[in-house]
Steps between C-alpha positions, in 0.01 A plus 500: 500500500275626774507830680588500869201363691374704789575366848243524774614762751373274777793268433735767636678583174582858413542639152741792504463656158806643338496783250366289213263767371183311589499284187493122534831339418529150370690284748777297340748496788452483878776577750479354850755608761568234762702479819562235760134515602355443151378152593307651795280714281279472198715742300639234264155344459344836409779575253478153343121528474533840328759365258290189424177699451673732255721243326793708623854425608580513874833622631586438864747746644708517816693805614808494720602817679864599455669457839643797683879533508457489879478120479881513495485600867362153570788333321308427178545642152226667301552239228454204737184648653363578153580148376316347797199728443492411130508128582207548738307696237558227242349255749194727538462509123535122473232455770270751329546329161358178649175688570445593133284258301675337203251662258638848581820598316730626772850636549695650786727798552722612787599864550721675754400837644220682676181294452268773367762632254598150387137395446418820311810451283397142421148616413646743246775270370278194475200689361269340759135601488399398851697490826395278793654570842446373853372749757583482867310684770650844551444772757578867507744630240575149374162509323623780277848364438410142414666332204165465322430874527850588382474257207165651405648851510786394271296299251220561255376140535230359726624364831297239690587452865412177673488479880765276653356262759 
């Protein structure tokens, strides 16, 4: 197995180091969080490349936010809104899986909850060594409350953010 190769900063990728103690960690599992825009970015490609280069397993993950009980005011139930969101997320995962080369062992997971908490929980539960997330342009306070920053704060693993086109 190889160690994580360095990525040229000119490509627009950011490494957000977790609290790993500064020692290199062998990468055996890569987690890549996807959403409906996964196909618009290079996030799955970067994660698949990292998994392939390290002979590691790739897990694609989608997170569905739990709907507010206020959806009942619109005549829907929380369960029906959640079911629809889960179906959409499964479609995102299926689309993202088509982007992974056959040589990369890959699985998928769907979680319900706040994205940063759900991703951090999956990192811990799945014992993932590297997390790859998409990054959207943010202004003002959104820069400091982004999912990638919150995941980094909750995890001791390296987080790579990939700009979304």
